[in-house]
ZAPA-784043 format. One line per 3 residues: number of its first residue (from 1); their letters; for each residue x negated, y, z of N, C-alpha, C, CB. Coordinates in nm, 4 decimals, padded with zeros to 6 digits. Glycine has a CB too. Layout:
BEGIN
NUM) a) X Y Z X Y Z X Y Z X Y Z ~ ...
//
This chain:
BEGIN
1) maa) -14.6738 -01.0342 -17.9243 -14.6041 -01.0964 -17.8521 -14.4201 -01.0735 -17.8644 -14.6693 -01.0617 -17.7286 ~ -14.4094 -00.9226 -17.9244 -14.2935 -00.9063 -17.9795 -14.2371 -00.9565 -18.0823 -14.2841 -00.8186 -17.9946 ~ -14.3385 -00.9914 -18.1666 -14.2745 -01.0327 -18.2784 -14.2431 -01.2055 -18.2742 -14.3687 -00.9848 -18.4011
4) kfl) -14.3504 -01.2826 -18.1682 -14.2932 -01.4093 -18.1358 -14.1740 -01.4243 -18.0822 -14.3620 -01.4687 -18.0634 ~ -14.1209 -01.3420 -17.9894 -14.0106 -01.3246 -17.9283 -13.8745 -01.2971 -18.0043 -14.0390 -01.2322 -17.8485 ~ -13.8811 -01.1720 -18.0899 -13.7883 -01.1509 -18.2060 -13.7764 -01.2856 -18.2871 -13.8430 -01.0302 -18.3024
7) lti) -13.9029 -01.3445 -18.3124 -13.8732 -01.4524 -18.4325 -13.7765 -01.5747 -18.3526 -14.0445 -01.5290 -18.5045 ~ -13.8220 -01.6062 -18.2198 -13.7746 -01.6729 -18.1398 -13.5815 -01.6804 -18.1392 -13.8488 -01.6170 -18.0217 ~ -13.5865 -01.5240 -18.1230 -13.4324 -01.4966 -18.1194 -13.3435 -01.5494 -18.2278 -13.4091 -01.3533 -18.1204
10) lvt) -13.3989 -01.4867 -18.3553 -13.3692 -01.5200 -18.4855 -13.3421 -01.6594 -18.5168 -13.4667 -01.4786 -18.5614 ~ -13.4244 -01.7275 -18.4872 -13.3983 -01.8925 -18.4969 -13.3060 -01.9392 -18.4165 -13.5133 -01.9784 -18.4642 ~ -13.2786 -01.8850 -18.2722 -13.2264 -01.9111 -18.1935 -13.0701 -01.9156 -18.2557 -13.2697 -01.8329 -18.0927
13) faa) -13.0547 -01.7714 -18.2910 -12.9125 -01.7693 -18.3338 -12.8552 -01.7982 -18.4677 -12.8715 -01.6558 -18.3103 ~ -12.9838 -01.8137 -18.5770 -12.9668 -01.8950 -18.6833 -12.9108 -02.0261 -18.6240 -13.0969 -01.9109 -18.7623 ~ -12.9405 -02.0940 -18.5223 -12.9186 -02.2273 -18.5065 -12.7907 -02.2320 -18.4499 -13.0188 -02.2960 -18.4293
16) vas) -12.7505 -02.0942 -18.3669 -12.6083 -02.0855 -18.3200 -12.4815 -02.0733 -18.4160 -12.6044 -01.9729 -18.2378 ~ -12.5251 -02.0048 -18.5163 -12.4378 -01.9637 -18.6059 -12.4062 -02.0982 -18.6760 -12.4924 -01.8485 -18.6949 ~ -12.5086 -02.1557 -18.7273 -12.4981 -02.2791 -18.8145 -12.4043 -02.4145 -18.7226 -12.6779 -02.3292 -18.8545
19) lgm) -12.4042 -02.3816 -18.5852 -12.3327 -02.4826 -18.4984 -12.2199 -02.4522 -18.5111 -12.3611 -02.4941 -18.3632 ~ -12.1522 -02.3004 -18.5342 -11.9987 -02.2611 -18.5361 -11.9892 -02.2057 -18.3938 -11.8835 -02.3961 -18.5667 ~ -12.1113 -02.1819 -18.3260 -12.0839 -02.0911 -18.1989 -12.0766 -01.9476 -18.1826 -12.1698 -02.1143 -18.1165
22) ads) -12.1005 -01.9160 -18.3146 -12.1146 -01.7620 -18.3297 -11.9976 -01.7213 -18.2515 -12.1120 -01.7005 -18.4889 ~ -11.9006 -01.7622 -18.2133 -11.7839 -01.7031 -18.1385 -11.7871 -01.6874 -17.9899 -11.6716 -01.7806 -18.1646 ~ -11.9000 -01.7258 -17.9489 -11.9570 -01.7024 -17.8078 -12.0519 -01.6250 -17.8088 -12.0018 -01.8093 -17.7400
25) vll) -12.1170 -01.5270 -17.8960 -12.2005 -01.4589 -17.8714 -12.1604 -01.3390 -17.9273 -12.3090 -01.5065 -17.9015 ~ -12.2326 -01.2136 -17.8735 -12.2326 -01.0842 -17.9044 -12.3818 -01.0209 -17.8849 -12.1257 -01.0180 -17.8200 ~ -12.4176 -00.9910 -18.0084 -12.5261 -00.9307 -18.0126 -12.5448 -00.7783 -17.9697 -12.5589 -00.9512 -18.1279
28) sgq) -12.6812 -00.7402 -17.9618 -12.7105 -00.6134 -17.9347 -12.6498 -00.5113 -18.0405 -12.8541 -00.6052 -17.9245 ~ -12.5979 -00.4401 -18.0230 -12.5154 -00.3521 -18.1164 -12.3844 -00.3608 -18.1751 -12.5741 -00.3405 -18.2091 ~ -12.3446 -00.4690 -18.1388 -12.2287 -00.5183 -18.1670 -12.1026 -00.4851 -18.0708 -12.2533 -00.6501 -18.1763
31) tly) -11.9806 -00.4584 -18.1306 -11.8788 -00.4505 -18.0206 -11.7326 -00.5548 -18.0249 -11.8332 -00.2932 -18.0244 ~ -11.7085 -00.5725 -17.9153 -11.5722 -00.6542 -17.9427 -11.4704 -00.5804 -17.8719 -11.5718 -00.8131 -17.8894 ~ -11.3704 -00.5994 -17.9728 -11.2581 -00.4494 -17.9709 -11.1356 -00.5139 -17.8817 -11.1819 -00.3863 -18.1675
34) agh) -11.0577 -00.4335 -17.8387 -10.9347 -00.4704 -17.7471 -10.8677 -00.5624 -17.8343 -10.8332 -00.3434 -17.6996 ~ -10.8555 -00.6810 -17.7344 -10.7554 -00.7891 -17.8008 -10.8438 -00.8970 -17.8315 -10.6730 -00.7401 -17.9406 ~ -10.9730 -00.8616 -17.8595 -11.0562 -01.0110 -17.9170 -11.1277 -01.0514 -17.8187 -11.1640 -01.0024 -18.0454
37) slt) -11.1905 -01.1552 -17.8347 -11.2686 -01.2338 -17.7355 -11.3475 -01.3324 -17.7712 -11.1969 -01.2870 -17.6512 ~ -11.4461 -01.4158 -17.7145 -11.5276 -01.4738 -17.6814 -11.4788 -01.5826 -17.6392 -11.5936 -01.4185 -17.6172 ~ -11.5540 -01.7320 -17.7146 -11.4724 -01.8482 -17.6574 -11.5848 -01.9482 -17.6405 -11.3434 -01.9056 -17.7577
40) sgs) -11.5918 -02.0293 -17.5614 -11.6734 -02.1421 -17.5512 -11.6140 -02.2376 -17.4606 -11.8057 -02.1079 -17.5101 ~ -11.6068 -02.3505 -17.5082 -11.5628 -02.4470 -17.4479 -11.3839 -02.4249 -17.4025 -11.6678 -02.4624 -17.3319 ~ -11.3476 -02.4485 -17.2621 -11.2007 -02.4296 -17.2151 -11.2149 -02.2914 -17.1584 -11.1412 -02.5460 -17.0993
43) ytl) -11.3525 -02.1970 -17.1795 -11.3426 -02.0634 -17.1139 -11.3457 -01.9294 -17.2513 -11.4935 -02.0533 -16.9923 ~ -11.2792 -01.8570 -17.1962 -11.2425 -01.7083 -17.2955 -11.2485 -01.5828 -17.2279 -11.0872 -01.7027 -17.3566 ~ -11.3609 -01.5006 -17.2573 -11.3959 -01.3971 -17.2520 -11.3078 -01.2772 -17.3163 -11.5060 -01.4136 -17.2918
46) tiq) -11.2096 -01.2051 -17.2866 -11.1338 -01.1055 -17.3554 -11.1337 -00.9738 -17.2872 -10.9984 -01.1503 -17.3731 ~ -11.1526 -00.8802 -17.4024 -11.1152 -00.6979 -17.3586 -10.9871 -00.6966 -17.4010 -11.2086 -00.5533 -17.4466 ~ -10.9124 -00.6713 -17.3114 -10.7784 -00.6357 -17.3209 -10.7292 -00.5130 -17.3541 -10.7291 -00.6585 -17.2228
49) nnc) -10.6271 -00.4580 -17.4134 -10.5674 -00.3471 -17.4547 -10.5963 -00.2457 -17.3363 -10.4168 -00.3732 -17.4882 ~ -10.5711 -00.2959 -17.2065 -10.5885 -00.2110 -17.0965 -10.6972 -00.1679 -17.0301 -10.5343 -00.2489 -17.0205 ~ -10.8245 -00.2150 -17.1074 -10.9527 -00.1818 -17.0554 -10.9873 -00.3255 -16.9650 -10.9456 -00.0282 -16.9607
52) nlv) -10.9153 -00.3951 -16.9270 -10.9834 -00.4933 -16.8120 -11.0458 -00.6053 -16.9202 -10.8515 -00.5734 -16.6795 ~ -11.1764 -00.6250 -16.8650 -11.2399 -00.7511 -16.9431 -11.2107 -00.8637 -16.8122 -11.4392 -00.7268 -16.9952 ~ -11.1696 -00.9770 -16.9070 -11.0952 -01.0870 -16.8211 -11.1622 -01.1943 -16.8683 -10.9329 -01.1045 -16.8363
55) kyq) -11.2058 -01.2885 -16.7675 -11.2476 -01.4452 -16.8334 -11.1355 -01.5372 -16.7783 -11.4176 -01.5141 -16.7759 ~ -11.1024 -01.6238 -16.8740 -10.9977 -01.7185 -16.8611 -11.0547 -01.8676 -16.8944 -10.8777 -01.6756 -16.9583 ~ -11.0157 -01.9790 -16.7828 -11.0214 -02.0987 -16.8068 -10.8922 -02.1721 -16.8278 -11.0900 -02.1458 -16.7164
58) hgr) -10.8978 -02.2409 -16.9427 -10.7732 -02.3159 -16.9629 -10.6616 -02.1932 -16.9646 -10.7476 -02.4368 -16.8355 ~ -10.6569 -02.0825 -16.9987 -10.5851 -02.0032 -17.0073 -10.5525 -01.9104 -16.9042 -10.5097 -02.0530 -17.0441 ~ -10.6179 -01.9583 -16.8002 -10.5850 -01.8947 -16.6261 -10.6953 -01.8182 -16.6122 -10.5791 -02.0146 -16.4791
61) qiw) -10.6516 -01.7111 -16.5648 -10.7345 -01.5796 -16.5276 -10.8423 -01.6107 -16.4175 -10.6322 -01.4582 -16.4685 ~ -10.9744 -01.6227 -16.4269 -11.0578 -01.6522 -16.3174 -11.1472 -01.5588 -16.2738 -11.1239 -01.7553 -16.3396 ~ -11.1646 -01.4440 -16.3491 -11.2393 -01.3334 -16.3339 -11.1859 -01.2083 -16.3910 -11.3585 -01.3584 -16.3833
64) asd) -11.2142 -01.0738 -16.3401 -11.1792 -00.9784 -16.4176 -11.2821 -00.8612 -16.3571 -11.0172 -00.9534 -16.4133 ~ -11.2874 -00.7430 -16.4688 -11.3691 -00.6131 -16.4295 -11.3013 -00.5462 -16.3463 -11.4045 -00.5203 -16.5353 ~ -11.1695 -00.5631 -16.3317 -11.0575 -00.4651 -16.2683 -11.0704 -00.3705 -16.2794 -11.0282 -00.4580 -16.1572
67) tdg) -11.0648 -00.3177 -16.4349 -11.0572 -00.1993 -16.4954 -10.9432 -00.1872 -16.5795 -11.1684 -00.1752 -16.5623 ~ -10.8332 -00.2642 -16.5233 -10.7213 -00.2226 -16.6027 -10.6318 -00.0674 -16.5654 -10.6253 -00.3485 -16.5884 ~ -10.5850 -00.0397 -16.6880 -10.5355 00.0600 -16.6425 -10.6450 00.2079 -16.6732 -10.5053 00.0164 -16.4936
70) qgs) -10.7655 00.2106 -16.6816 -10.8402 00.2742 -16.6865 -10.8624 00.3704 -16.8053 -10.9120 00.2072 -16.6587 ~ -10.7946 00.3247 -16.9060 -10.7870 00.3409 -17.0325 -10.6983 00.2965 -17.1301 -10.8725 00.3130 -17.0619 ~ -10.6996 00.3063 -17.2702 -10.6381 00.1977 -17.3623 -10.7520 00.1891 -17.4904 -10.4651 00.2477 -17.4207
73) qcr) -10.7163 00.0926 -17.5623 -10.7734 00.0368 -17.6829 -10.9470 00.0624 -17.6285 -10.7116 00.1314 -17.8456 ~ -10.9348 -00.0088 -17.5229 -11.1202 00.0163 -17.5013 -11.1891 -00.0838 -17.5724 -11.1861 -00.0008 -17.3324 ~ -11.3110 -00.0777 -17.5675 -11.3962 -00.2059 -17.6534 -11.5188 -00.2303 -17.5533 -11.4652 -00.1544 -17.8358
76) ltl) -11.5704 -00.3628 -17.5796 -11.7272 -00.4125 -17.4888 -11.8223 -00.3867 -17.6069 -11.7443 -00.6129 -17.4246 ~ -11.9589 -00.3156 -17.5491 -12.0421 -00.3094 -17.6445 -12.1735 -00.3675 -17.5762 -12.0481 -00.1683 -17.7026 ~ -12.2294 -00.4387 -17.6387 -12.3878 -00.4765 -17.5824 -12.4572 -00.3808 -17.6246 -12.4623 -00.6114 -17.6313
79) rsd) -12.5200 -00.2874 -17.5710 -12.6068 -00.1575 -17.6584 -12.7349 -00.2428 -17.6662 -12.6362 00.0237 -17.5637 ~ -12.8480 -00.1840 -17.7584 -12.9757 -00.2180 -17.7666 -13.0509 -00.2259 -17.6679 -13.0276 -00.1561 -17.8337 ~ -13.0331 -00.1667 -17.5623 -13.1079 -00.1455 -17.4322 -13.0589 -00.2620 -17.3325 -13.0762 00.0103 -17.3675
82) gnl) -12.9732 -00.3493 -17.3790 -12.9221 -00.4371 -17.2960 -12.8260 -00.4308 -17.1901 -13.0023 -00.4754 -17.2551 ~ -12.7685 -00.2755 -17.1983 -12.6629 -00.2686 -17.1138 -12.5202 -00.3064 -17.1724 -12.6638 -00.1379 -17.0629 ~ -12.4402 -00.3633 -17.0940 -12.3106 -00.4206 -17.1587 -12.2095 -00.3024 -17.0776 -12.2741 -00.6165 -17.1162
85) iiy) -12.1393 -00.2780 -17.1926 -12.0374 -00.1353 -17.1281 -11.9057 -00.1567 -17.1717 -12.0789 00.0327 -17.1901 ~ -11.8025 -00.1214 -17.1225 -11.6749 -00.0834 -17.1852 -11.6463 00.0255 -17.1969 -11.5807 -00.1224 -17.1400 ~ -11.6095 00.0770 -17.3124 -11.5989 00.2162 -17.3465 -11.4145 00.2322 -17.3530 -11.6947 00.2504 -17.5110
88) ddn) -11.3692 00.3422 -17.3479 -11.2157 00.3640 -17.3579 -11.2105 00.4280 -17.5118 -11.1471 00.4792 -17.2238 ~ -11.1064 00.4614 -17.5574 -11.0893 00.5090 -17.6571 -11.1779 00.6784 -17.6570 -10.9334 00.4960 -17.6724 ~ -11.1702 00.7353 -17.5947 -11.2082 00.8524 -17.5867 -11.3500 00.8582 -17.5415 -11.1226 00.9192 -17.5113
91) nmv) -11.4496 00.7410 -17.5646 -11.5882 00.6943 -17.5880 -11.6535 00.7214 -17.4482 -11.6659 00.7749 -17.7165 ~ -11.5413 00.7357 -17.3399 -11.6207 00.7453 -17.2047 -11.6213 00.5897 -17.1434 -11.5394 00.8628 -17.0889 ~ -11.7188 00.6036 -17.0408 -11.7792 00.4615 -16.9901 -11.6599 00.4422 -16.9010 -11.9462 00.4578 -16.9038
94) vwg) -11.6363 00.2927 -16.8780 -11.5229 00.2580 -16.7648 -11.5830 00.1484 -16.6907 -11.3686 00.2089 -16.8253 ~ -11.6778 00.0426 -16.7911 -11.7526 -00.0042 -16.6978 -11.8974 -00.0346 -16.7434 -11.6878 -00.1130 -16.6465 ~ -11.9941 -00.0417 -16.6609 -12.1029 -00.0981 -16.7036 -12.1944 -00.1918 -16.6263 -12.1640 -00.0076 -16.7403
97) sdc) -12.2858 -00.2600 -16.6974 -12.3748 -00.3500 -16.6423 -12.4738 -00.2939 -16.5343 -12.4464 -00.4073 -16.7505 ~ -12.4772 -00.1478 -16.5784 -12.6151 -00.0760 -16.5324 -12.7179 -00.1330 -16.5124 -12.6142 -00.0159 -16.4283 ~ -12.7570 -00.2245 -16.6161 -12.9002 -00.2986 -16.6384 -12.9502 -00.2721 -16.7638 -12.8968 -00.4531 -16.6269
100) wgn) -13.0371 -00.1798 -16.7981 -13.0867 -00.1652 -16.9044 -13.2319 -00.1359 -16.8931 -13.0172 -00.0796 -16.9671 ~ -13.2942 -00.1258 -17.0154 -13.4467 -00.1312 -17.0367 -13.4677 -00.0681 -17.1703 -13.5100 -00.2846 -17.0333 ~ -13.5704 -00.1062 -17.2276 -13.6151 -00.0826 -17.3521 -13.5082 -00.1034 -17.4798 -13.7310 -00.1688 -17.3630
103) ngt) -13.5206 -00.0709 -17.5586 -13.4564 -00.1241 -17.6868 -13.5232 -00.2597 -17.7100 -13.4780 -00.0224 -17.8184 ~ -13.4297 -00.3226 -17.7895 -13.4816 -00.4947 -17.7877 -13.3656 -00.5566 -17.8485 -13.5122 -00.5762 -17.6189 ~ -13.4145 -00.6855 -17.8660 -13.2825 -00.7861 -17.9203 -13.2102 -00.8459 -17.7968 -13.3380 -00.9289 -18.0215
106) yal) -13.0900 -00.8319 -17.7685 -13.0361 -00.8786 -17.6424 -12.8931 -00.9849 -17.7178 -12.9841 -00.7189 -17.5243 ~ -12.8695 -01.0729 -17.6487 -12.7611 -01.1263 -17.6969 -12.6615 -01.1717 -17.5456 -12.8132 -01.2556 -17.8036 ~ -12.5492 -01.1562 -17.5626 -12.4305 -01.1853 -17.4753 -12.3701 -01.2882 -17.5174 -12.3363 -01.0862 -17.4639
109) vlq) -12.3823 -01.4171 -17.4438 -12.3499 -01.5097 -17.4829 -12.2481 -01.6000 -17.3523 -12.4776 -01.5613 -17.5379 ~ -12.1060 -01.6376 -17.4014 -12.0408 -01.6929 -17.3054 -12.0893 -01.8469 -17.3315 -11.8829 -01.6584 -17.3111 ~ -12.1224 -01.9130 -17.2258 -12.1682 -02.0610 -17.2137 -12.0495 -02.1556 -17.2021 -12.2617 -02.0825 -17.0855
112) qdg) -12.0883 -02.2970 -17.1755 -12.0004 -02.3770 -17.1810 -11.9572 -02.3915 -17.0578 -12.0318 -02.4792 -17.2381 ~ -12.0622 -02.3407 -16.9565 -12.0202 -02.3422 -16.8044 -11.9390 -02.2368 -16.7364 -12.1342 -02.3447 -16.7282 ~ -11.9043 -02.1507 -16.8583 -11.8029 -02.0250 -16.8046 -11.8908 -01.9039 -16.7623 -11.7047 -02.0716 -16.6610
115) lfv) -12.0118 -01.9079 -16.7538 -12.0920 -01.7939 -16.7298 -12.1028 -01.7112 -16.8433 -12.2186 -01.8283 -16.6862 ~ -12.1090 -01.5713 -16.8577 -12.1816 -01.4824 -16.9424 -12.2716 -01.4504 -16.9310 -12.1525 -01.4000 -16.9635 ~ -12.3853 -01.4570 -16.9799 -12.5436 -01.4513 -16.9659 -12.5741 -01.3206 -17.0788 -12.6314 -01.6254 -17.0164
118) iyg) -12.6702 -01.2391 -17.0339 -12.7167 -01.1398 -17.1202 -12.8706 -01.2144 -17.1035 -12.6879 -00.9612 -17.0689 ~ -12.9041 -01.2296 -17.2602 -13.0554 -01.2804 -17.2918 -13.1245 -01.1814 -17.3570 -13.0664 -01.4075 -17.3823 ~ -13.2616 -01.1630 -17.3056 -13.3028 -01.0552 -17.3670 -13.4667 -01.0222 -17.3405 -13.2091 -00.9469 -17.3212
121) pvl) -13.5449 -00.9537 -17.3628 -13.6685 -00.9196 -17.3046 -13.6610 -00.8868 -17.1854 -13.7303 -00.8296 -17.3611 ~ -13.7559 -00.8854 -17.1238 -13.7978 -00.8307 -16.9658 -13.7865 -00.6852 -16.9715 -13.9636 -00.8693 -16.9123 ~ -13.6899 -00.6699 -16.8409 -13.6346 -00.4946 -16.8163 -13.7238 -00.4496 -16.7550 -13.4988 -00.4519 -16.7299
124) wpl) -13.7626 -00.5119 -16.6061 -13.7998 -00.4649 -16.4953 -13.9232 -00.5094 -16.4856 -13.7227 -00.4917 -16.3942 ~ -14.0007 -00.4345 -16.3489 -14.1089 -00.4608 -16.3315 -14.0914 -00.5727 -16.2076 -14.1876 -00.3353 -16.3153 ~ -14.1987 -00.6656 -16.1592 -14.2083 -00.7722 -16.0569 -14.1410 -00.6943 -15.9174 -14.3833 -00.8270 -16.0367
127) gln) -14.0720 -00.7921 -15.8835 -14.0096 -00.7616 -15.7458 -13.8557 -00.6607 -15.7584 -14.1407 -00.6709 -15.6513 ~ -13.8428 -00.6413 -15.8621 -13.6880 -00.5840 -15.8789 -13.5990 -00.7162 -15.8888 -13.6644 -00.4798 -16.0321 ~ -13.5111 -00.7699 -15.8237 -13.4390 -00.8918 -15.8614 -13.2950 -00.8496 -15.8692 -13.4611 -01.0122 -15.7585
130) gcr) -13.2554 -00.7505 -15.9025 -13.1039 -00.7207 -15.9769 -13.0788 -00.6004 -15.9763 -12.9791 -00.7802 -15.9177 ~ -12.9683 -00.5578 -16.0525 -12.8864 -00.4298 -16.0555 -12.7482 -00.4461 -16.0413 -12.9042 -00.3575 -16.1758 ~ -12.7107 -00.3040 -16.0021 -12.5948 -00.2814 -15.9587 -12.4705 -00.2604 -16.0599 -12.6150 -00.1800 -15.8815
133) sln) -12.3755 -00.3377 -16.0834 -12.2666 -00.2788 -16.2072 -12.1777 -00.2209 -16.0778 -12.1666 -00.4229 -16.3412 ~ -12.0613 -00.1662 -16.1908 -11.9488 -00.0783 -16.1051 -11.8432 -00.1753 -16.0433 -11.8619 00.0363 -16.2075 ~ -11.8629 -00.3022 -16.0569 -11.7840 -00.4104 -16.0195 -11.8635 -00.5004 -15.9090 -11.7464 -00.4914 -16.1494
136) gei) -12.0019 -00.4713 -15.8824 -12.0452 -00.6024 -15.8140 -12.1852 -00.6127 -15.8403 -11.9700 -00.7338 -15.8652 ~ -12.2574 -00.6896 -15.7865 -12.4017 -00.6971 -15.8120 -12.4412 -00.8251 -15.9191 -12.4766 -00.7163 -15.6625 ~ -12.5030 -00.7913 -16.0018 -12.5552 -00.8629 -16.1035 -12.6687 -00.9667 -16.0776 -12.5958 -00.7722 -16.1910
139) tva) -12.6741 -01.0928 -16.0742 -12.7998 -01.1512 -16.0556 -12.8795 -01.1453 -16.1601 -12.7932 -01.2727 -16.0200 ~ -13.0048 -01.1455 -16.1668 -13.1198 -01.1233 -16.2385 -13.2354 -01.2356 -16.2077 -13.1655 -00.9812 -16.2055 ~ -13.2232 -01.3230 -16.3273 -13.3131 -01.4511 -16.3420 -13.4295 -01.4374 -16.3900 -13.2642 -01.5464 -16.4184
142) kds) -13.5211 -01.5047 -16.3584 -13.6658 -01.4708 -16.4339 -13.6504 -01.6116 -16.5495 -13.8411 -01.4798 -16.2985 ~ -13.5978 -01.7241 -16.5256 -13.5567 -01.8311 -16.6374 -13.4442 -01.8643 -16.5952 -13.6421 -01.9573 -16.6615 ~ -13.3854 -01.9608 -16.6565 -13.2497 -02.0196 -16.6544 -13.2455 -02.1135 -16.5491 -13.2098 -02.0856 -16.7830
145) tep) -13.3308 -02.1676 -16.4663 -13.3508 -02.2666 -16.4022 -13.3308 -02.1816 -16.2349 -13.5015 -02.3419 -16.4545 ~ -13.3281 -02.0618 -16.2277 -13.3183 -02.0213 -16.1097 -13.1496 -02.0352 -16.0581 -13.3822 -01.8777 -16.1113 ~ -13.1271 -02.0277 -15.9441 -12.9915 -02.0538 -15.9112 -12.8981 -01.9335 -15.9337 -12.9846 -02.0979 -15.7709
148) qhe) -12.7833 -01.9753 -15.9889 -12.6877 -01.8414 -16.0132 -12.5206 -01.8774 -15.9490 -12.6787 -01.8054 -16.2122 ~ -12.5302 -01.7643 -15.9484 -12.4100 -01.7694 -15.8262 -12.2913 -01.6594 -15.8782 -12.4827 -01.7109 -15.6481 ~ -12.3228 -01.5826 -15.9567 -12.1931 -01.4650 -16.0387 -12.1622 -01.5024 -16.1502 -12.2304 -01.3085 -16.0743
151) dik) -12.0913 -01.4165 -16.2125 -12.0147 -01.4826 -16.3341 -12.1318 -01.4052 -16.4386 -11.8129 -01.4325 -16.3571 ~ -12.1742 -01.2980 -16.4188 -12.2626 -01.2290 -16.5130 -12.4117 -01.2506 -16.4637 -12.2242 -01.0710 -16.5222 ~ -12.4764 -01.2808 -16.5775 -12.6146 -01.3224 -16.5671 -12.7116 -01.2551 -16.6380 -12.6276 -01.4454 -16.6006
154) mvi) -12.8149 -01.1954 -16.6169 -12.9070 -01.1227 -16.7291 -13.0334 -01.2546 -16.6871 -12.9595 -00.9051 -16.6911 ~ -13.0743 -01.3136 -16.8043 -13.1645 -01.3977 -16.8073 -13.3008 -01.2938 -16.9186 -13.0858 -01.5578 -16.8702 ~ -13.4197 -01.3000 -16.8404 -13.5367 -01.2407 -16.8985 -13.6199 -01.3191 -16.9510 -13.6028 -01.1722 -16.8209
157) nn) -13.7348 -01.2833 -17.0391 -13.7949 -01.3511 -17.1048 -13.9579 -01.3291 -17.0120 -13.7691 -01.3065 -17.2644 ~ -14.0237 -01.4265 -16.9808 -14.1602 -01.3633 -16.9246 -14.2640 -01.3982 -17.0098 -14.2016 -01.4103 -16.7806
//
C-alpha cells in the first residue's frame, strides 16, 4: 500500500515538473529560503527576510502568517513528517502548522486557485478533523472534494 502511494506521488511530481509547474511545489525535506517564492498563476507565496510568510495575488498581499519581526533570514521548510515550519536564522521555530504524523512523502502545492495545500499520507485517526497552527485553524480534508475555507489545507489519502 505504501509503495503504491509512493509510486503515485513520484508519477505526479514527474508530471508536475514536466509541465513546468515545479515553481509551485515544495517537497518534504525541501526549504524555501528568505526572499524566495512559490508561484502559481496570479498567486505568489513568499517567505520574506523579516520571517513573514505572505501570499500575494497580482502583487497585492491577501494573507500573512503575521510573523514579521520575529527573526531574520527565515526559511520555510516542509518536514518529512508533514509539518510546515518557519525557522529563523538561529534554527528556532517562528511558526508551524503543528500538523504532523509519520515520516512520508509530502508536498506543499500553491494551487491555481491560491490555496496552498499539503498533500501526503494519512496522519490522523478517524474523528480528528483539524490541527491548530500558531496562527489559526488549519482545515484537514479527507479528499479534495470537501469544502475548503482557509488558506492552508492538509489533504490526506484514504
